[in-house]
C-alpha positions in Angstrom: 90.8 -82.7 -95.8 88.6 -85.7 -96.8 89.7 -88.4 -94.3 88.7 -91.1 -96.7 91.1 -89.7 -99.2 94.2 -90.3 -97.0 96.7 -92.5 -98.8 98.6 -95.2 -97.0 102.4 -95.4 -96.7 104.4 -98.0 -98.6 105.2 -99.7 -95.3 101.5 -100.1 -94.5 100.9 -101.6 -97.9 103.8 -104.0 -97.7 102.5 -105.2 -94.3 99.5 -106.6 -96.1 101.7 -108.9 -98.3 101.2 -112.7 -97.6 104.9 -113.4 -97.9 108.3 -112.0 -98.9 108.1 -113.2 -102.5 104.8 -111.2 -102.9 106.5 -108.1 -101.4 109.4 -108.3 -103.9 107.0 -108.9 -106.8 104.7 -106.1 -105.7 107.6 -103.7 -105.5 108.5 -104.5 -109.1 105.0 -103.4 -110.1 105.0 -100.2 -108.0 105.9 -97.9 -110.8 103.6 -96.3 -113.4 105.1 -98.3 -116.3 102.9 -101.4 -116.3 99.7 -99.6 -115.3 97.0 -97.8 -117.3 93.5 -96.5 -116.4 94.5 -96.3 -112.7 92.3 -94.3 -110.4 90.8 -94.0 -106.9 87.7 -92.7 -105.2 87.0 -90.9 -101.9 85.1 -94.1 -100.8 88.3 -96.0 -100.6 88.4 -97.8 -103.9 91.6 -98.1 -106.0 91.7 -99.7 -109.5 93.9 -100.1 -112.5 94.9 -102.3 -115.5 98.3 -104.0 -115.3 100.1 -105.2 -118.4 101.0 -108.9 -118.1 102.4 -111.6 -120.3 99.1 -112.0 -122.2 97.3 -109.7 -124.7 94.8 -108.5 -122.1 95.9 -106.5 -119.0 94.9 -107.8 -115.6 92.0 -105.9 -114.0 92.8 -105.1 -110.4 90.6 -103.4 -107.9 91.0 -102.9 -104.1 88.4 -101.8 -101.6 90.5 -100.2 -98.8 87.4 -99.5 -96.8 86.1 -103.1 -96.6 88.7 -105.2 -95.0 90.5 -104.4 -97.3 89.3 -106.6 -100.1 90.9 -107.4 -103.4 89.8 -108.5 -106.9 92.2 -109.3 -109.7 91.7 -111.2 -113.0 95.1 -112.9 -112.6 95.3 -116.6 -111.7 97.2 -116.1 -108.4 95.8 -117.7 -105.3 97.5 -115.2 -103.0 95.6 -112.4 -101.2 96.6 -109.8 -102.0 98.3 -110.8 -105.2 101.4 -108.9 -106.6 99.2 -106.8 -108.8 97.1 -105.6 -105.9 100.2 -104.8 -103.9 101.8 -103.0 -106.9 98.7 -100.9 -107.4 98.5 -99.9 -103.8 102.2 -99.1 -103.7 101.7 -96.9 -106.8 98.6 -95.2 -105.1 100.6 -94.7 -101.9 103.6 -93.0 -103.6 102.4 -91.4 -106.8 99.3 -89.1 -106.6 99.7 -88.1 -110.2 99.6 -91.7 -111.5 96.5 -92.6 -109.4 94.1 -89.7 -109.3 90.5 -89.3 -108.1 88.1 -90.5 -110.8 84.9 -92.4 -111.6 85.4 -96.1 -111.4 85.2 -98.0 -114.7 82.3 -100.4 -115.2 84.3 -103.6 -114.5 85.5 -102.2 -111.1 82.1 -100.6 -110.3 80.4 -104.0 -110.8 82.6 -105.6 -108.2 82.3 -102.7 -105.8 78.5 -102.6 -106.1 78.4 -106.4 -105.5 80.3 -105.8 -102.2 77.9 -103.1 -101.2 74.9 -105.2 -101.8 76.4 -108.2 -99.9 77.2 -105.8 -97.0 73.6 -104.5 -97.0 72.4 -108.1 -97.0 74.4 -108.9 -93.9 73.0 -106.0 -92.2 69.5 -107.2 -93.0 67.5 -110.0 -91.4 69.3 -113.3 -91.0 72.7 -111.8 -91.7 72.3 -112.1 -95.4 71.8 -115.9 -95.4 68.2 -115.7 -96.6 66.6 -118.9 -97.8 68.5 -121.2 -95.3 66.5 -123.5 -93.1 66.5 -122.8 -89.4 68.8 -125.0 -87.4 67.2 -127.8 -85.5 68.0 -127.2 -81.8 67.5 -130.8 -80.8 69.8 -132.1 -83.5 72.4 -129.5 -82.6 72.2 -130.6 -78.9 72.6 -134.3 -79.8 75.7 -133.5 -82.0 77.2 -131.4 -79.2 76.6 -134.3 -76.7 78.3 -136.8 -79.0 81.3 -134.6 -79.5 81.6 -134.0 -75.8 81.6 -137.7 -75.2 84.4 -138.2 -77.7 86.4 -135.4 -76.2 85.9 -136.9 -72.7 87.1 -140.3 -74.0 90.1 -138.6 -75.6 91.0 -136.7 -72.4 90.8 -139.9 -70.4 93.2 -141.6 -72.8 95.6 -138.6 -72.8 95.6 -138.7 -69.0 96.7 -142.4 -69.1 99.5 -141.4 -71.6 100.8 -138.7 -69.3 100.7 -141.1 -66.3 102.7 -143.7 -68.3 105.3 -141.0 -69.2 105.8 -139.9 -65.6 105.8 -143.5 -64.3 108.6 -144.5 -66.8 110.5 -141.3 -66.4 110.8 -138.2 -68.6 114.1 -139.4 -70.1 112.1 -142.0 -72.0 110.4 -139.2 -74.0 113.6 -138.5 -75.9 114.2 -142.2 -76.6 110.7 -142.9 -77.9 110.9 -140.1 -80.5 108.3 -137.9 -82.1 106.2 -140.7 -83.6 104.5 -141.7 -80.4 103.4 -138.1 -79.8 102.1 -137.7 -83.3 100.1 -140.9 -82.9 98.6 -139.6 -79.6 97.8 -136.3 -81.4 96.0 -138.2 -84.1 93.9 -139.9 -81.5 92.9 -136.5 -80.1 92.0 -135.4 -83.6 89.8 -138.5 -83.9 88.3 -137.4 -80.5 87.4 -134.0 -82.1 89.6 -132.2 -79.7 92.0 -130.2 -82.0 93.2 -128.0 -79.0 94.4 -131.1 -77.2 96.0 -132.4 -80.4 98.0 -129.2 -80.9 99.3 -129.3 -77.3 100.4 -132.9 -77.7 102.3 -132.0 -80.8 104.1 -129.3 -78.9 105.0 -131.8 -76.3 106.6 -134.0 -78.9 109.0 -131.1 -79.9 110.3 -130.5 -76.4 112.6 -133.5 -75.8 116.0 -132.9 -77.2 115.3 -129.2 -77.8 118.2 -128.0 -75.7 119.5 -127.8 -72.2 116.8 -128.0 -69.6 114.2 -129.7 -71.8 113.0 -132.1 -69.0 111.9 -129.1 -66.9 110.1 -127.6 -69.9 108.5 -130.9 -70.7 107.3 -131.4 -67.1 105.8 -127.8 -67.1 103.9 -128.5 -70.4 102.7 -131.9 -69.1 101.3 -130.2 -66.0 99.4 -127.6 -68.0 98.0 -130.4 -70.3 97.0 -132.4 -67.2 95.3 -129.3 -65.8 93.3 -128.8 -69.0 92.2 -132.5 -69.0 91.1 -132.3 -65.4 89.2 -129.0 -66.1 87.4 -130.6 -69.1 86.5 -133.7 -67.0 85.0 -131.4 -64.3 83.6 -128.8 -66.7 80.1 -128.7 -65.0 81.7 -127.6 -61.8 83.5 -124.6 -63.2 82.3 -121.0 -63.3 80.8 -120.0 -66.7 83.7 -117.8 -67.8 86.4 -120.4 -67.0 84.3 -123.1 -68.6 84.2 -121.1 -71.8 88.0 -120.8 -71.7 88.3 -124.6 -71.3 86.0 -125.3 -74.2 88.0 -123.0 -76.4 91.3 -124.6 -75.3 90.2 -128.1 -76.1 89.1 -126.9 -79.5 85.3 -126.2 -79.3 84.4 -123.1 -81.3 81.8 -120.7 -80.1 80.2 -117.8 -81.9 81.1 -114.2 -81.1 78.0 -113.3 -79.0 79.2 -110.5 -76.8 77.9 -106.9 -76.7 79.1 -105.2 -80.0 81.6 -102.3 -79.6 81.6 -99.5 -82.1 84.8 -97.5 -82.0 87.7 -96.0 -83.9 90.2 -98.9 -83.8 93.9 -98.2 -84.2 95.7 -101.1 -85.9 98.6 -101.9 -83.6 100.1 -104.9 -85.3 99.6 -107.7 -87.8 101.6 -110.9 -88.2 101.2 -114.5 -89.5 102.2 -117.9 -88.0 102.0 -121.3 -89.7 102.0 -124.8 -88.3 102.1 -126.7 -91.6 98.4 -127.2 -91.7 97.0 -123.7 -91.4 98.2 -120.1 -91.5 96.9 -117.9 -88.6 96.9 -114.1 -88.9 96.7 -112.1 -85.7 95.7 -108.4 -85.8 95.8 -106.3 -82.7 93.5 -103.3 -82.3 93.1 -100.5 -79.8 89.8 -98.7 -79.3 90.3 -95.0 -79.2 87.1 -94.2 -77.2 86.6 -97.5 -75.3 90.3 -98.0 -74.5 89.8 -101.8 -75.2 92.4 -104.0 -76.8 91.0 -106.6 -79.3 92.4 -109.5 -81.3 91.1 -110.4 -84.7 92.0 -113.9 -86.0 91.9 -114.9 -89.6 92.9 -118.3 -91.1 94.2 -119.5 -94.4 94.6 -122.9 -96.0 98.2 -124.3 -96.5 100.0 -122.1 -99.0 97.3 -119.4 -98.9 97.4 -116.3 -96.8 94.3 -115.3 -94.7 92.1 -112.8 -96.5 91.6 -110.3 -93.6 94.3 -107.7 -93.5 94.4 -104.2 -92.0 97.1 -101.6 -92.5 99.2 -101.1 -89.3 99.2 -97.6 -88.0 95.9 -96.5 -89.5 92.5 -96.2 -87.7 89.4 -97.9 -88.9 85.8 -97.1 -87.8 84.3 -100.5 -87.1 82.1 -102.6 -84.9 83.7 -105.6 -83.1 81.7 -108.4 -81.5 83.7 -110.1 -78.6 83.9 -113.8 -78.0 83.0 -115.2 -74.6 85.4 -116.5 -71.9 87.3 -115.1 -69.0 89.7 -112.4 -70.1 88.9 -113.1 -73.7 90.2 -110.4 -76.1 89.3 -112.1 -79.3 86.6 -110.4 -81.3 85.0 -110.6 -84.8 85.0 -107.7 -87.2 81.3 -107.4 -88.0 81.0 -103.9 -89.6 83.3 -101.3 -91.1 82.5 -97.7 -92.1 84.8 -96.0 -94.5 88.4 -96.5 -95.4 91.2 -96.7 -92.7 92.6 -93.2 -92.0 95.7 -91.8 -90.5 94.7 -89.7 -87.4 97.8 -90.1 -85.1 97.7 -91.2 -81.5 98.9 -94.2 -79.6 97.6 -96.5 -76.9 98.3 -95.3 -73.3 101.3 -97.1 -71.9 102.2 -98.4 -68.5 105.4 -99.1 -66.6 107.1 -102.5 -66.6 105.7 -103.4 -63.2 102.1 -102.8 -64.3 102.6 -104.8 -67.5 103.8 -107.8 -65.5 100.9 -107.5 -63.1 98.4 -107.4 -66.0 99.9 -110.6 -67.4 99.6 -112.3 -64.0 95.9 -111.3 -63.7 95.3 -112.7 -67.2 96.9 -116.0 -66.2 94.5 -116.2 -63.3 91.6 -116.2 -65.7 93.3 -118.5 -68.3 96.2 -120.7 -67.0 97.0 -121.8 -70.6 97.6 -118.3 -71.9 100.8 -118.0 -73.9 101.0 -114.2 -73.8 99.1 -111.0 -73.1 99.1 -107.7 -75.0 100.7 -104.8 -73.1 101.9 -101.3 -74.0 105.1 -100.2 -72.2 105.6 -96.5 -71.6 109.0 -94.8 -71.3 111.2 -97.8 -71.8 114.7 -98.0 -73.4 115.9 -101.1 -75.3 119.3 -102.1 -73.9 121.6 -105.1 -74.4 121.9 -107.6 -71.6 124.1 -110.6 -70.8 121.8 -113.0 -72.7 120.0 -110.8 -75.3 118.1 -107.6 -74.9 115.7 -106.1 -72.5 113.3 -103.1 -72.2 114.3 -101.1 -69.2 112.2 -98.4 -67.5 113.7 -94.9 -68.1 114.8 -94.7 -64.4 116.8 -98.0 -64.9 115.3 -99.8 -61.9 113.2 -102.5 -63.7 113.5 -104.3 -67.0 111.6 -106.9 -69.0 113.7 -109.3 -71.1 112.9 -109.8 -74.8 111.6 -113.2 -75.8 114.1 -115.4 -77.7 112.1 -115.3 -80.9 112.3 -111.5 -80.9 116.1 -111.5 -80.8 116.4 -113.0 -84.3 113.9 -110.6 -86.0 115.0 -107.5 -87.9 112.5 -105.6 -85.9 115.0 -105.6 -83.0 117.4 -103.4 -84.9 114.5 -101.1 -85.9 113.5 -100.8 -82.3 117.0 -99.9 -81.2 117.3 -97.4 -84.1 114.0 -95.7 -83.3 114.9 -95.4 -79.7 118.5 -94.2 -80.1 118.9 -94.5 -76.4 115.9 -92.4 -75.6 112.6 -93.6 -74.0 109.9 -95.0 -76.4 106.5 -96.5 -76.2 106.3 -100.1 -77.2 103.4 -102.4 -77.9 103.8 -106.2 -77.8 103.0 -109.5 -76.1 104.3 -110.4 -72.7 104.7 -114.1 -72.0 106.5 -116.5 -69.7 109.5 -116.4 -72.0 109.7 -112.6 -72.2 108.3 -109.7 -74.2 107.8 -109.7 -78.0 107.8 -106.2 -79.4 105.3 -105.6 -82.3 105.2 -101.8 -82.7 107.0 -98.7 -81.4 106.3 -95.0 -81.1 109.3 -92.6 -80.8 109.2 -90.0 -78.0 106.9 -87.2 -78.9 105.6 -88.8 -82.1 102.3 -90.5 -82.9 103.2 -92.5 -86.1 103.2 -96.2 -85.5 106.5 -98.0 -86.5 105.8 -101.8 -87.1 108.4 -104.2 -85.8 107.2 -107.4 -87.4 
């Protein structure tokens, strides 16, 4: 069978939707009724004309091998739009309605443009031809000026934390969120967005429930540690210094050794802070055994463009970012459409997963969570929520509070049915957040988020 001709499942298509409204709208367009001229190719392209409210149908084309990527003549600012979702759902469920064919001219023009741009990126200069070379001296001066601003901001933040401890943590609840937002704005002025984000998180702790003073003290200690690390950056080993730079908000290019592999898409989910939407995509390298994280960002109200179908495998090249224990990478090249070829990441017992998280904290003390795959665990209810217990019942890992309110918890329990399963997720100081599960003896990925 032609691997590139493998069609996705409806669940994999719906996982690409930017929001619930898009999922509902896409489902309404998943039948053959509104579509004409639909077709697909072995190279991963899917296209069709969708009847809309106007006289001319919307031209929709998807390149499942390149990201995937979408093009639609509708005015929607969402990626993918409801027409792209509806077309992919039709392609996934109805082979008679979307058959192999030659792409029409309007679709082929867009697909050819993508191929040419990809060829340009592979050429000299990454396809940016015509640009002037960067001035190293000017870049160095800009970096020095920004470092000076961040140092001034870190010093001011240290004074703010000292004032808080001197006056007592109880005053944090009395002063309200405004003071924290003002301090965060000063960190933005200092060009330290990482510090600003952590300050905003501090502002949300007071009054957040029983035990908030302890949580506030813990977060203040971590922020103090980051400030001290920045102020003594020149004395840190290079890997830790790279972590500190990234934590205060200094971006760096993906400059590690590229890794070509068949990457299984483990999970994909979005989070928003009111200013930006962040998409996290977890991958597992079939040959390398590496776990990698792709990050994609979208402006307020717009979903990030990068999306990969959970449970499928993509042939790709990833370039890692620097830093101790860094898992983030950049998708620099793909080859062919994602395919379904089974398999799952090798799992480990609960004890090994906790040890892995501890080692990661040694490299990055500000780490929120660490990806782990638990083997032969059973979801069981506990006194204050749920936990994943080893099949022998001796050890268990509690689920994080945010996981208890997601519908994925019920799906996890249903897939298990009281039997051992393999679960991928993120282990953190508040517990384990399950993101995907594999039933005993099966290789099909079941997303949980």
